[in-house]
Every structure is written in C-alpha cells, then in structure tokens.
Residue, then its C-alpha position, 0 to 999 in steps of 0.5 A: m499500500t502507498r502512503l502519503s509522502e510529503e511529495n504527494t500529499e501537497n498536490l492531493i490536499r491543492e486538488s481537494l480543496e477544490q472542491l470543500a465539502t459541507r463537513a467530514p462525517d465520522g464511520a456512522e455518517i458515512r450513507e448520511a453524507l452521501t445522500q446530502p446535497s454537495r456544496s461547492r466552493p470557489t477554486m483556491a489557490l495554491a498559496l492557501v495550500a500551505a494553509a490548509v496543511a497546517i489545519i489539518a496536522l492540527g487535527v481541525p474536522l476539515g472535510l475534503r472532496a477527492f477527486t482524480a481523473v481517472p475514468p469509472a472502471a465499472q457500471r453500477n450493477a442493474d441487477w441489484a443482487l449482484l456484487p461488485y467487488k471482492p477481496g483479492w486476499l485476505p489473512d489465511g483462515f478467512k472464509e466467507t459467513t455472510r452475503s445480503a443486498r438490496p435494491y439501489p440505492a441500499p448497499q451489498t454485504r459480504e462478511w469473512s470470519g477468521g474465528d479467533s482471528g477476528q471480523i472483516q465486512l465489506t460493504s458497497t453501496p452504490l453512489s448517486d447519479e448526482r455524485s458520482g465518486p468524491w466523498t468526504i475523508a478524514p483529517a490527513p493521518n486517516q487518510i489513504i491511499v488506494h490505486g492512486k484515490v483518496g480513503m480514510a481509515v477510522e478505528v471502530y468502537g476501539q475494536g478495529m479499523m473502518l477503512t473507505w474508499s471509491p475504487d471507481n466512482v461507481y461503488l463507495l466501499t466500506m470495510r469493517l476490521l474487528n478484532v484483527k491483528d494490526p487492523r489498519a495495516v491488513g486493512e491497507r493491503i485487503a483495499d489495495e488487492m481488492v477486485s471486481d467480481n459482478r459474478a457472485r450474487v444473493s441467492g437464498e432459498l425463498r421469494f415472497g408471494r402475496l404481500p400486503d399493499g404498500l410493501e414490496l421486497s427490500g433484501v435478501k440475506t444469506f448466512m451461516k449458523i451451527s444449523g446450516g445455510a439461513t436465508e432470510l428476506e425482508a419486505a419494507q415499505a414501497g419506494q424506502p429500500a433502505s428503511a426498516p423491514v416490516v415483515t421478514a421471512s426466514l428458513t433455518g434449523d431453528r424453532p422460533e424462540p417463544d421468549g415467554a410468549e404462549p404458542v397458538a397453533v394453526k395450520v401453515k401450507g397445510r401443515d401444523g404450524l403456531f403462532l407467537p404474539e407479539r411480545e417483551g421478553a429476555l431477548g426483547h420486543q418481538n413482533g408476531t410471528v407465524a412458523v412451521q417446521v419444512d421438508g428437511g427439518r428447517w423452519l419457515a418464519v415469518s415475522g412483522n408489525r402486522d395481525q395474524a392473518t396477515l403474516l399467515d397469508i404472507a407465510d402461505s403465499v412464500q416459495i421455497v425455492p433452491g439456493d446457493y450457499s456452495w460459496f459458504g465457508k470458503a476464502p475468497e476465489 
C-alpha cells in the first residue's frame, strides 16, 4: 500500500481544496453524507495550500472531497443481487459467512470470519447519479491512498478499523475489521488488492408471494448458522429499500424462540404450525411470528408488525426454491 508522502501530499490537498465538502463524517455518517446535496466552493489559490495543510495537521475537522482523472472502471449493476467487489487477498483462515443485498440505492454486504482472528465486513454502496465518485474524508492522519485515490481509515469502537474508498466512481466501499491484529495494515493491503466480482450474487431459498399493499421486497440475506445455511427476506415500504423492514421471512434450522409467549396452534401451508404473538421478553421486543416446520426439518418463519391473519397469508404464499450456499466457508476465489 502506497502511503501519503511529503511529495504528493501538497498535490492531493490542492486538488481536494477545489471542492470543499460541507463536513467530515464519522463512520456512522458515511451513507447519510452520500445522500446530502453537494455544495461547491470557489477554487482556492495554491498559496492557501500550506495553510490548509497546517490546519489539517492540527486535527481541525476540515472536510475534503477527493477527485481523480481516472474514469469509472465499472457500471452500476442493474441486478442489485450481484456483488460488485471481493477481496483478492485475505489473511489465512478467513472464510465467507454472510451475503446480503438491497435494491438501489441501498448497499450490498459480504462478511468473512477468521474465528479467533476476527471478522471482516465489506459493504458496497452504489454512489448516486448526482454524486458519482467523491466523498468526504478524514483529516490527514486518517487518509489512505488506494490505487491513487484518497480514502480514509478510522478506528471503530476501540476494537478495530473502518476503511472507506471508491475504486471506480460507481461504488463506495466500506470495510470494517473487528478484532483483527494490526487492522490498519491488514485493511490497507485488502483494499489495495480488492478486485471486481460481478459474478457472485445473493441467492437464497425464499421468494415472497403475496405481500400487503404498500410493501415490497427490500432485501435478501444468506448466512451460516450452526444448524446450516439460512435465508432471510425483508419487505419494507414501497420505494424505501433502505428503511427498516416491516415484515421478514426466514428459513433456518432453528425453531423460533417463544421467549415467554404461549404458542397458538395454526395451519401454515397445510401443516401444523404455530403463532407467537407480539411480546416483550428476555430477547427484547419481538413482533408476531408465524412458523412451521417444512421438509428437511427446517423452520419457515414470518414475522412483522402485522396481525396474525396477514402474517399467515404471507407465510402461505412464500415460495421455497433452490438457493446457492456453495460459497459458505470458503476464502475468496
């Protein structure tokens, strides 16, 4: 990984000053910053560069927007279930455990676990048409350079590191490293060896059938559990894929936890199933849940902020289809 040198720092700062951002976000604000309208600033004279460098060195939260002349290397996927990037290198022992995706403009996510060596999460967020490429970055000590483009690295909750950069002006990549030894060095190497994918996809075993008016598919997630592979679907308010799900459907090897509720016998897909009412328990607040054990011994569950009849109707129409779990427990290929 090439780090900022004294020779190129001044050039990068000068280019960035031509488009000052409205603020420099912390890790939790990155996606919010992407949706904010940009505000231009007048071009700054080169004589101001030295002063700007001094301000950044003192830790003043000056937001910069980094531009390069590199043209986009990819186009945004029309199929939002396709995963655009993957690491070309990961530390030994890290295996993929989770894939999830939501429709544009929400992100796609992949996760790898190294057991006691920590976890790595990669989030690919499509950049909006209005803000195709630049984003705000941290002060100089947190800057990184990935293939000639400026990004940032910040500590996360005292446990690790979060790196953010754009490889192609089409997607913003955010990588979180938790409980990883020497996370910044490891993260910078992973970022430097990131490669386009556009073949891997999120392909689970469930499809929604009927949904209440005003709801639509807003996400699909496949992940590993001790009981085997699992799929989870989400439905949110139409046109709001990034909003909290209203209804979820899952297929796992685990029977839903009653958590103090008294199960009510119901018929689901012609089988003996159960309904768990909305409840507050040791696991916190839980919405009503309809569940039934299906072929193979796994459990189909539909939960959400809807009444029993609506949840039953959704569960009856959910389709169980072949899914792709072949990537579970593997390093990037």
